GULUMFI-805211 format. One record per residue (C-alpha): z, y negated, x; chain. Coordinates in Angstrom, 1 decimal, decimal comma. Last residue first. Layout:
<atoms>
[[Z Y X] "A"]
...
</atoms>
This chain:
<atoms>
[[14,2 -24,2 30,2] "A"]
[[17,4 -23,9 32,2] "A"]
[[20,1 -22,2 30,2] "A"]
[[23,7 -23,0 31,0] "A"]
[[24,6 -25,1 28,0] "A"]
[[22,4 -22,9 25,8] "A"]
[[24,1 -19,6 26,4] "A"]
[[21,2 -17,4 25,2] "A"]
[[21,2 -15,3 22,1] "A"]
[[19,0 -12,2 22,2] "A"]
[[17,1 -10,3 19,5] "A"]
[[17,1 -12,4 16,3] "A"]
[[14,9 -10,8 13,7] "A"]
[[12,3 -13,0 11,9] "A"]
[[9,3 -11,2 13,5] "A"]
[[10,5 -7,8 12,2] "A"]
[[13,0 -5,3 13,6] "A"]
[[13,8 -1,6 13,3] "A"]
[[16,9 -0,6 15,3] "A"]
[[16,6 2,4 17,6] "A"]
[[18,6 0,7 20,4] "A"]
[[20,8 -2,0 19,0] "A"]
[[20,2 -5,7 18,2] "A"]
[[22,0 -9,0 18,7] "A"]
[[22,5 -9,0 22,5] "A"]
[[25,0 -11,8 23,2] "A"]
[[25,5 -14,8 25,4] "A"]
[[22,8 -13,9 27,9] "A"]
[[22,6 -16,4 30,7] "A"]
[[19,5 -18,4 31,5] "A"]
[[16,1 -18,7 33,2] "A"]
[[13,2 -18,7 30,7] "A"]
[[10,9 -16,6 28,5] "A"]
[[12,7 -13,4 29,3] "A"]
[[10,3 -10,5 29,0] "A"]
[[9,8 -8,2 26,1] "A"]
[[8,0 -5,1 27,5] "A"]
[[5,8 -3,7 24,7] "A"]
[[5,6 0,1 24,0] "A"]
[[2,6 1,1 21,8] "A"]
[[2,4 3,3 18,7] "A"]
[[1,9 0,2 16,5] "A"]
[[5,1 -1,4 17,8] "A"]
[[7,7 -0,1 20,3] "A"]
[[9,9 -2,8 21,7] "A"]
[[11,3 -2,6 25,2] "A"]
[[14,0 -5,1 25,9] "A"]
[[15,0 -7,7 28,6] "A"]
[[12,6 -7,4 31,5] "A"]
[[12,8 -10,5 33,7] "A"]
[[9,9 -12,9 33,4] "A"]
[[12,0 -16,1 33,6] "A"]
[[15,3 -15,3 35,4] "A"]
[[18,3 -13,6 33,9] "A"]
[[22,0 -13,9 34,3] "A"]
[[23,9 -11,1 32,4] "A"]
[[27,0 -12,1 30,5] "A"]
[[26,2 -10,0 27,4] "A"]
[[23,9 -7,1 28,2] "A"]
[[20,4 -6,6 29,5] "A"]
[[17,8 -3,7 29,6] "A"]
[[17,7 -2,6 26,0] "A"]
[[15,4 0,3 25,2] "A"]
[[13,5 1,7 22,2] "A"]
[[13,8 -1,3 19,8] "A"]
[[11,5 -0,5 16,9] "A"]
[[8,7 -2,6 15,6] "A"]
[[7,6 -5,8 13,9] "A"]
[[6,3 -8,5 16,3] "A"]
[[7,5 -11,3 18,6] "A"]
[[11,1 -10,5 17,9] "A"]
[[13,3 -13,6 18,0] "A"]
[[15,0 -15,4 20,9] "A"]
[[17,9 -17,4 19,7] "A"]
[[19,4 -20,2 21,8] "A"]
[[18,8 -22,7 19,1] "A"]
[[17,5 -25,7 21,1] "A"]
[[16,1 -23,8 24,2] "A"]
[[14,7 -21,2 21,8] "A"]
[[12,9 -23,8 19,7] "A"]
[[11,3 -25,3 22,8] "A"]
[[10,4 -21,9 24,1] "A"]
[[8,5 -21,0 20,9] "A"]
[[6,5 -18,0 22,2] "A"]
[[7,8 -14,6 23,2] "A"]
[[6,7 -13,1 26,6] "A"]
[[5,0 -9,8 26,2] "A"]
[[4,3 -7,4 29,0] "A"]
[[2,3 -4,3 27,9] "A"]
[[3,4 -0,8 28,8] "A"]
[[0,8 1,6 30,0] "A"]
[[-2,9 0,7 30,0] "A"]
[[-4,8 -1,7 27,9] "A"]
[[-8,4 -2,9 28,4] "A"]
[[-10,1 0,1 29,9] "A"]
[[-8,0 2,4 27,7] "A"]
[[-9,6 0,9 24,6] "A"]
[[-7,2 1,7 21,7] "A"]
[[-8,3 3,2 18,5] "A"]
[[-6,6 3,5 15,1] "A"]
[[-8,3 5,4 12,2] "A"]
[[-8,1 4,6 8,5] "A"]
[[-9,4 6,8 5,8] "A"]
[[-10,2 5,2 2,4] "A"]
[[-13,8 4,6 3,2] "A"]
[[-14,4 4,9 7,0] "A"]
[[-11,9 2,3 8,1] "A"]
[[-11,4 1,3 11,7] "A"]
[[-8,3 -0,4 13,1] "A"]
[[-8,4 -1,5 16,8] "A"]
[[-5,1 -2,0 18,6] "A"]
[[-5,4 -4,7 21,3] "A"]
[[-2,0 -6,2 20,9] "A"]
[[-3,1 -9,2 19,0] "A"]
[[-4,5 -7,0 16,3] "A"]
[[-8,1 -5,8 16,0] "A"]
[[-10,4 -5,4 13,0] "A"]
[[-12,9 -2,9 11,7] "A"]
[[-14,8 -1,8 8,6] "A"]
[[-17,2 1,1 8,6] "A"]
[[-20,5 1,9 7,0] "A"]
[[-22,7 4,9 7,7] "A"]
[[-26,2 5,8 6,6] "A"]
[[-27,4 9,4 7,1] "A"]
[[-31,1 10,0 7,8] "A"]
[[-30,6 10,6 11,5] "A"]
[[-27,4 8,9 12,4] "A"]
[[-27,6 5,4 11,0] "A"]
[[-25,3 2,4 11,6] "A"]
[[-23,3 -0,2 9,8] "A"]
[[-20,3 -2,2 11,0] "A"]
[[-18,4 -4,6 8,6] "A"]
[[-15,9 -7,1 10,0] "A"]
[[-18,6 -9,8 10,1] "A"]
[[-21,9 -8,1 9,4] "A"]
[[-22,6 -6,0 12,4] "A"]
[[-25,7 -3,9 12,9] "A"]
[[-26,8 -0,5 14,0] "A"]
[[-30,4 0,7 13,2] "A"]
[[-30,1 3,8 15,3] "A"]
[[-27,6 6,3 16,6] "A"]
[[-28,4 9,6 18,2] "A"]
[[-25,2 11,6 18,5] "A"]
[[-24,8 14,0 21,3] "A"]
[[-22,1 16,6 21,0] "A"]
[[-19,9 18,0 23,8] "A"]
[[-16,8 16,1 22,5] "A"]
[[-18,6 12,8 22,5] "A"]
[[-22,0 11,9 23,9] "A"]
[[-23,5 8,7 22,4] "A"]
[[-27,3 8,2 22,6] "A"]
[[-28,4 4,8 21,4] "A"]
[[-31,7 4,1 19,8] "A"]
[[-34,2 1,3 19,2] "A"]
[[-35,6 0,4 22,6] "A"]
[[-35,3 3,8 24,1] "A"]
[[-32,6 6,2 25,4] "A"]
[[-29,8 3,6 25,7] "A"]
[[-26,7 5,3 27,0] "A"]
[[-23,3 6,3 25,9] "A"]
[[-20,6 8,6 27,4] "A"]
[[-17,3 8,8 25,5] "A"]
[[-13,8 9,8 26,6] "A"]
[[-10,9 10,8 24,4] "A"]
[[-7,1 10,5 24,5] "A"]
[[-5,3 11,4 21,2] "A"]
[[-2,6 9,1 19,9] "A"]
[[-4,6 8,2 16,7] "A"]
[[-7,6 7,4 19,0] "A"]
[[-7,1 6,8 22,7] "A"]
[[-10,3 5,6 24,3] "A"]
[[-12,1 5,9 27,6] "A"]
[[-15,6 4,6 28,3] "A"]
[[-18,4 6,2 30,2] "A"]
[[-21,6 4,3 30,8] "A"]
[[-25,0 5,8 31,4] "A"]
[[-28,1 3,9 32,6] "A"]
[[-25,9 1,4 34,2] "A"]
[[-25,8 -2,4 34,2] "A"]
[[-22,7 -4,4 35,1] "A"]
[[-20,0 -6,4 33,3] "A"]
[[-19,6 -4,6 30,0] "A"]
[[-21,3 -7,5 28,3] "A"]
[[-24,2 -7,2 30,7] "A"]
[[-24,5 -3,5 29,7] "A"]
[[-24,5 -4,3 26,0] "A"]
[[-26,9 -7,2 26,6] "A"]
[[-29,8 -5,1 27,9] "A"]
[[-30,4 -3,7 24,4] "A"]
[[-31,5 -7,2 23,3] "A"]
[[-30,7 -7,3 19,6] "A"]
[[-30,3 -4,1 17,6] "A"]
[[-29,5 -6,2 14,6] "A"]
[[-27,1 -8,9 15,7] "A"]
[[-23,7 -9,3 17,4] "A"]
[[-23,7 -7,7 20,8] "A"]
[[-22,5 -4,2 21,6] "A"]
[[-19,3 -3,2 23,2] "A"]
[[-16,5 -3,8 20,6] "A"]
[[-18,1 -3,2 17,2] "A"]
[[-20,9 -0,8 18,3] "A"]
[[-18,5 1,2 20,5] "A"]
[[-15,8 1,2 17,8] "A"]
[[-18,3 2,3 15,1] "A"]
[[-19,3 5,2 17,3] "A"]
[[-15,6 6,2 17,8] "A"]
[[-14,9 5,8 14,1] "A"]
[[-17,8 8,1 13,3] "A"]
[[-17,2 10,7 16,1] "A"]
[[-13,6 11,3 15,1] "A"]
[[-14,5 13,6 12,2] "A"]
[[-15,0 12,6 8,6] "A"]
[[-13,7 16,0 7,4] "A"]
[[-10,4 15,4 9,4] "A"]
[[-9,7 12,3 7,3] "A"]
[[-10,3 14,1 4,1] "A"]
[[-8,1 17,0 5,3] "A"]
[[-5,3 14,5 6,1] "A"]
[[-5,4 12,9 2,6] "A"]
[[-5,7 16,3 1,0] "A"]
[[-2,6 17,5 2,9] "A"]
[[-0,8 14,4 1,6] "A"]
[[-1,8 15,2 -1,9] "A"]
[[-0,8 18,9 -1,5] "A"]
[[2,7 17,9 -0,4] "A"]
[[3,1 15,4 -3,3] "A"]
[[1,9 17,7 -6,0] "A"]
[[5,1 18,6 -7,9] "A"]
[[7,1 15,6 -6,8] "A"]
[[4,2 13,2 -7,4] "A"]
[[3,7 14,6 -10,9] "A"]
[[7,4 14,7 -11,9] "A"]
[[7,0 11,8 -14,4] "A"]
[[4,6 14,1 -16,2] "A"]
[[0,9 14,7 -16,3] "A"]
[[-1,6 17,5 -16,9] "A"]
[[-4,3 15,2 -18,1] "A"]
[[-7,2 17,4 -17,0] "A"]
[[-8,3 14,9 -14,3] "A"]
[[-4,7 14,4 -13,2] "A"]
[[-4,1 18,1 -12,7] "A"]
[[-7,5 18,5 -10,9] "A"]
[[-6,6 15,8 -8,4] "A"]
[[-9,2 13,0 -8,1] "A"]
[[-6,8 10,3 -9,3] "A"]
[[-4,3 11,5 -6,7] "A"]
[[-6,7 11,8 -3,7] "A"]
[[-7,7 8,1 -4,0] "A"]
[[-4,1 7,1 -4,7] "A"]
[[-3,0 8,7 -1,4] "A"]
[[-5,8 7,1 0,5] "A"]
[[-4,8 3,7 -0,9] "A"]
[[-1,1 4,1 -0,2] "A"]
[[-1,0 1,6 2,6] "A"]
[[-0,2 1,3 6,3] "A"]
[[-0,3 -2,1 7,9] "A"]
[[-2,8 -3,7 10,2] "A"]
[[-5,8 -3,1 8,0] "A"]
[[-6,3 -3,2 4,2] "A"]
[[-9,8 -2,2 2,9] "A"]
[[-10,5 -1,5 -0,8] "A"]
[[-14,0 -0,1 -0,9] "A"]
[[-13,1 3,5 -1,3] "A"]
[[-10,5 2,4 -3,8] "A"]
[[-13,3 0,9 -5,9] "A"]
[[-15,4 4,0 -5,7] "A"]
[[-12,4 6,2 -6,8] "A"]
[[-11,7 3,7 -9,7] "A"]
[[-15,3 4,2 -10,8] "A"]
[[-14,9 7,9 -11,2] "A"]
[[-11,5 7,6 -12,9] "A"]
[[-12,9 5,0 -15,3] "A"]
[[-15,9 7,1 -16,1] "A"]
[[-13,8 10,1 -16,9] "A"]
[[-11,4 8,0 -19,0] "A"]
[[-14,4 6,7 -21,1] "A"]
[[-16,1 3,4 -21,7] "A"]
[[-15,0 1,8 -18,5] "A"]
[[-12,3 -0,7 -17,2] "A"]
[[-10,8 -0,9 -13,7] "A"]
[[-7,6 -2,5 -12,5] "A"]
[[-6,4 -2,8 -8,9] "A"]
[[-3,0 -4,3 -8,6] "A"]
[[-1,8 -6,1 -5,4] "A"]
[[0,2 -6,0 -2,2] "A"]
[[3,3 -4,2 -3,5] "A"]
[[5,9 -4,1 -0,6] "A"]
[[8,9 -5,1 -2,8] "A"]
[[10,6 -7,9 -0,9] "A"]
[[12,7 -8,6 2,2] "A"]
[[10,8 -6,6 4,8] "A"]
[[7,9 -9,0 5,1] "A"]
[[4,2 -8,2 4,8] "A"]
[[2,7 -10,9 7,0] "A"]
[[-0,5 -12,5 5,8] "A"]
[[-3,9 -12,5 7,5] "A"]
[[-6,0 -14,9 5,4] "A"]
[[-5,3 -14,7 1,7] "A"]
[[-3,5 -12,3 -0,5] "A"]
[[-1,9 -13,2 -3,8] "A"]
[[-3,2 -10,3 -5,8] "A"]
[[-4,4 -9,2 -9,2] "A"]
[[-7,7 -7,4 -8,7] "A"]
[[-10,0 -6,8 -11,7] "A"]
[[-13,1 -4,5 -11,7] "A"]
[[-15,2 -4,4 -15,0] "A"]
[[-18,4 -5,3 -13,1] "A"]
[[-18,0 -5,7 -9,4] "A"]
[[-15,5 -6,4 -6,6] "A"]
[[-13,5 -4,4 -4,1] "A"]
[[-11,0 -6,4 -2,1] "A"]
[[-11,2 -6,8 1,7] "A"]
[[-8,2 -7,6 3,9] "A"]
[[-8,1 -7,6 7,7] "A"]
[[-5,5 -7,8 10,5] "A"]
[[-2,5 -7,6 8,1] "A"]
[[0,8 -8,5 9,7] "A"]
[[3,8 -6,2 9,5] "A"]
[[5,9 -4,3 7,1] "A"]
[[5,2 -0,7 6,1] "A"]
[[7,6 0,3 3,4] "A"]
[[8,8 3,9 3,2] "A"]
[[6,7 6,1 0,8] "A"]
[[8,6 9,2 2,0] "A"]
[[7,0 9,1 5,4] "A"]
[[3,6 10,6 4,6] "A"]
[[3,3 8,0 1,7] "A"]
[[3,6 5,1 4,2] "A"]
[[3,9 1,8 2,4] "A"]
[[2,1 -1,5 2,0] "A"]
[[1,5 -0,8 -1,7] "A"]
[[-1,6 -1,0 -3,9] "A"]
[[-0,7 -0,4 -7,6] "A"]
[[-3,5 1,5 -9,3] "A"]
[[-4,5 0,4 -12,9] "A"]
[[-6,7 2,4 -15,2] "A"]
[[-8,5 1,2 -18,3] "A"]
[[-10,3 3,1 -21,1] "A"]
[[-12,8 2,0 -23,8] "A"]
[[-12,1 -0,5 -26,6] "A"]
[[-8,9 0,1 -28,6] "A"]
[[-8,5 -1,9 -31,8] "A"]
[[-6,6 -4,9 -33,2] "A"]
[[-7,6 -6,5 -36,5] "A"]
[[-5,3 -4,3 -38,6] "A"]
[[-2,3 -5,4 -36,6] "A"]
[[-3,0 -9,1 -37,2] "A"]
[[-3,0 -11,5 -34,2] "A"]
[[-2,4 -15,3 -34,2] "A"]
[[1,4 -15,2 -33,9] "A"]
[[2,8 -18,5 -35,1] "A"]
[[3,2 -21,2 -32,5] "A"]
[[6,6 -22,2 -31,2] "A"]
[[5,8 -23,0 -27,6] "A"]
[[7,2 -19,7 -26,6] "A"]
[[4,8 -17,9 -28,9] "A"]
[[1,9 -19,7 -27,4] "A"]
[[3,1 -18,9 -23,9] "A"]
[[3,5 -15,2 -24,8] "A"]
[[0,0 -15,1 -26,3] "A"]
[[-1,5 -16,6 -23,1] "A"]
[[0,3 -14,0 -21,0] "A"]
[[-1,0 -11,1 -23,2] "A"]
[[-4,6 -12,2 -23,0] "A"]
[[-6,0 -9,9 -25,7] "A"]
[[-9,3 -8,2 -25,1] "A"]
[[-7,8 -4,9 -26,4] "A"]
[[-8,8 -2,4 -23,8] "A"]
[[-8,7 -4,7 -20,8] "A"]
[[-5,6 -6,6 -21,8] "A"]
[[-3,6 -3,4 -22,2] "A"]
[[-4,7 -2,4 -18,7] "A"]
[[-3,6 -5,8 -17,4] "A"]
[[0,0 -5,4 -18,7] "A"]
[[0,9 -2,9 -15,9] "A"]
[[3,2 -5,2 -13,9] "A"]
[[5,2 -6,0 -17,0] "A"]
[[5,6 -9,2 -19,1] "A"]
[[9,1 -9,5 -20,2] "A"]
[[11,8 -8,1 -22,5] "A"]
[[11,6 -4,5 -21,2] "A"]
[[12,9 -2,2 -23,9] "A"]
[[14,5 1,2 -23,2] "A"]
[[14,1 4,9 -23,6] "A"]
[[13,3 5,7 -27,2] "A"]
[[12,4 9,4 -27,6] "A"]
[[9,1 11,0 -28,6] "A"]
[[8,3 14,5 -29,7] "A"]
[[4,7 15,2 -28,5] "A"]
[[5,4 18,9 -28,1] "A"]
[[5,3 18,6 -24,3] "A"]
[[7,9 15,9 -24,4] "A"]
[[7,5 12,1 -24,7] "A"]
[[9,8 9,5 -23,2] "A"]
[[9,4 6,1 -24,7] "A"]
[[9,3 2,5 -23,6] "A"]
[[9,1 -0,6 -25,9] "A"]
[[7,5 -3,4 -24,0] "A"]
[[7,8 -7,1 -24,6] "A"]
[[5,9 -10,3 -25,2] "A"]
[[7,9 -13,0 -27,0] "A"]
[[9,9 -13,3 -30,2] "A"]
[[12,2 -10,3 -30,9] "A"]
[[14,2 -10,5 -34,1] "A"]
[[16,2 -7,4 -33,1] "A"]
[[15,1 -5,2 -36,0] "A"]
[[11,6 -6,7 -35,9] "A"]
[[11,0 -5,5 -32,3] "A"]
[[12,4 -2,1 -33,1] "A"]
[[10,2 -1,8 -36,2] "A"]
[[7,1 -2,7 -34,1] "A"]
[[7,8 0,0 -31,6] "A"]
[[8,5 2,6 -34,3] "A"]
[[5,2 1,6 -36,0] "A"]
[[3,3 2,0 -32,8] "A"]
[[5,0 5,4 -32,2] "A"]
[[3,9 6,6 -35,7] "A"]
[[0,3 5,3 -35,4] "A"]
[[-0,1 6,8 -31,9] "A"]
[[1,4 10,1 -33,1] "A"]
[[-1,3 10,3 -35,8] "A"]
[[-4,2 9,3 -33,5] "A"]
[[-3,1 12,0 -31,0] "A"]
[[-1,4 10,9 -27,9] "A"]
[[-2,0 12,4 -24,4] "A"]
[[-4,9 10,4 -22,9] "A"]
[[-2,7 7,3 -23,2] "A"]
[[-4,8 4,3 -23,9] "A"]
[[-4,5 2,8 -21,5] "A"]
[[-3,7 3,8 -17,9] "A"]
[[-1,0 3,4 -15,3] "A"]
[[-0,8 4,5 -11,7] "A"]
[[2,0 3,6 -9,3] "A"]
[[5,1 3,6 -11,6] "A"]
[[8,5 3,5 -9,8] "A"]
[[11,0 6,3 -10,3] "A"]
[[10,8 7,3 -6,6] "A"]
[[7,1 7,9 -7,1] "A"]
[[5,6 7,6 -10,6] "A"]
[[2,5 8,8 -12,5] "A"]
[[3,8 8,9 -16,1] "A"]
[[2,8 5,4 -17,1] "A"]
[[0,5 6,0 -20,0] "A"]
[[0,1 2,7 -21,8] "A"]
[[0,2 2,2 -25,6] "A"]
[[-1,2 0,1 -28,4] "A"]
[[-1,2 -3,7 -28,6] "A"]
[[1,7 -3,8 -31,0] "A"]
[[2,4 -6,4 -33,7] "A"]
[[5,5 -8,4 -34,7] "A"]
[[5,8 -11,3 -37,2] "A"]
[[9,3 -12,4 -38,0] "A"]
[[8,7 -16,2 -37,9] "A"]
[[9,8 -16,8 -34,3] "A"]
[[6,9 -14,7 -32,9] "A"]
[[6,6 -11,1 -31,8] "A"]
[[4,2 -9,4 -29,4] "A"]
[[4,5 -5,7 -28,5] "A"]
[[3,2 -3,5 -25,7] "A"]
[[3,9 0,2 -26,3] "A"]
[[5,2 2,6 -23,6] "A"]
[[4,5 6,2 -22,6] "A"]
[[6,5 8,0 -19,8] "A"]
[[5,7 11,7 -20,0] "A"]
[[8,5 14,1 -19,7] "A"]
[[9,0 17,0 -17,3] "A"]
[[11,9 18,5 -19,2] "A"]
[[13,6 16,0 -21,5] "A"]
[[17,4 15,9 -21,3] "A"]
[[19,0 14,7 -24,6] "A"]
[[21,7 12,2 -24,2] "A"]
[[25,5 12,2 -23,7] "A"]
[[27,5 9,2 -22,4] "A"]
[[30,8 9,9 -20,8] "A"]
[[33,7 7,4 -20,7] "A"]
[[35,9 7,9 -17,6] "A"]
[[36,2 4,2 -16,7] "A"]
[[37,6 3,0 -13,4] "A"]
[[34,1 2,9 -11,9] "A"]
[[34,1 5,4 -9,1] "A"]
[[37,2 7,5 -9,8] "A"]
[[36,9 7,3 -13,6] "A"]
[[33,2 8,1 -13,5] "A"]
[[33,9 11,1 -11,2] "A"]
[[36,6 12,4 -13,4] "A"]
[[34,5 12,0 -16,5] "A"]
[[31,6 13,8 -14,9] "A"]
[[33,7 16,8 -13,9] "A"]
[[35,3 17,0 -17,4] "A"]
[[32,0 16,7 -19,2] "A"]
[[30,4 19,3 -17,0] "A"]
[[33,2 21,8 -17,4] "A"]
[[33,0 21,4 -21,2] "A"]
[[29,2 21,7 -21,4] "A"]
[[28,7 24,9 -19,3] "A"]
[[29,2 27,3 -22,2] "A"]
[[26,7 25,3 -24,2] "A"]
[[23,7 25,9 -21,9] "A"]
[[21,3 23,9 -19,8] "A"]
[[23,6 21,0 -18,8] "A"]
[[22,1 18,4 -16,5] "A"]
[[24,9 16,3 -14,9] "A"]
[[24,9 12,6 -13,9] "A"]
</atoms>
């Protein structure tokens, strides 16, 4: 592909592009189209039946994209004028009629700054963002598609359709925005969806699922409907603040900062939005986390891991739970790779004093409600969510910001880990990774004889090195991974020589 900005560069670009196309694909044909500077991506939902009837369900603004993939959609578009909406809707319907389309589909356009619109493509299916259309029209698009497919005549008339309010959808991904939006596979330790009036969550999450490496890492879609765009944005922020996913990295904090960005609020949008504001959005995520401070997650961790379940119940119990009673107790943590120590004491029957980084925090009215920890500092009420994985890493969310804490009194240095499934291993010969992570060191090679408990590999997972020990006596047939390789729980690490292995 070449972008040509002036006529005098056209011939050279055509020749170069044609040569490359011929070399790569055996066909030097060149296709020329208009290049749209910083376009908006606006699409129209259509429905057509087998009898030539086609209607549109208005438009969706899908300009917020990363790596050419939509992450925020809204309906209606805050960009179109009523006149342009009518013209684009008629164009979408005419395209559907011209090809005799009979199903649900989407006509996609690029729109420039002067509201000139250009046909991009048609998606002949239900799309991920269809819920925002359903929210503003009251039409169940999937139901209508099924009715059309069964041979029914389209029930909807264009003149009867109208726009009601504003809807926004955020796609929730298991990915790391700070690392180029790379997928973040692994097992969730906790999952909590927001709920309330006009909030819709489309997901298939239950329990503590594993996010695999084989599929798109989208976890769910969060959709919110309100009377105005401003209200929808405000309520979406509250919903994201109450959407908790722990154990894997997500884009929730990134989405929270994105929809509150001044350019988004004033509708200064294009498909380049994330490229133009990406660095700033990541800085906002980090600054938001810094503004919370480390004391809140540390206090939440003390309440969640040291104190008994209940509302300020039996203040003697915390010290018994620790193993001995002291007026003061010092504990050691590492939080987000930073070592910290905390001193806490009970000053009276209803208050804890927690000393952290030369500050003393007086905590009262603490309570635990499942994975939720609540406490007060003075007149300020605080809520956090926390969970722990099988390797001792504690995840704590204060709103959209997630902190990781490890208790140094429980885990120090490398952790030994012996994979399970010995019976399966003795039958197949394959030892699989016990967790997702990166191979940092390999201690064995083909032909080595090992004993049960011998160190075979070191696997880094969740910022912690884990010693992977041999689960049995045997001979290594083959090492199946390389140093630096990323693995997940389905990855084969070592193949044992079965005939010589002794379970």
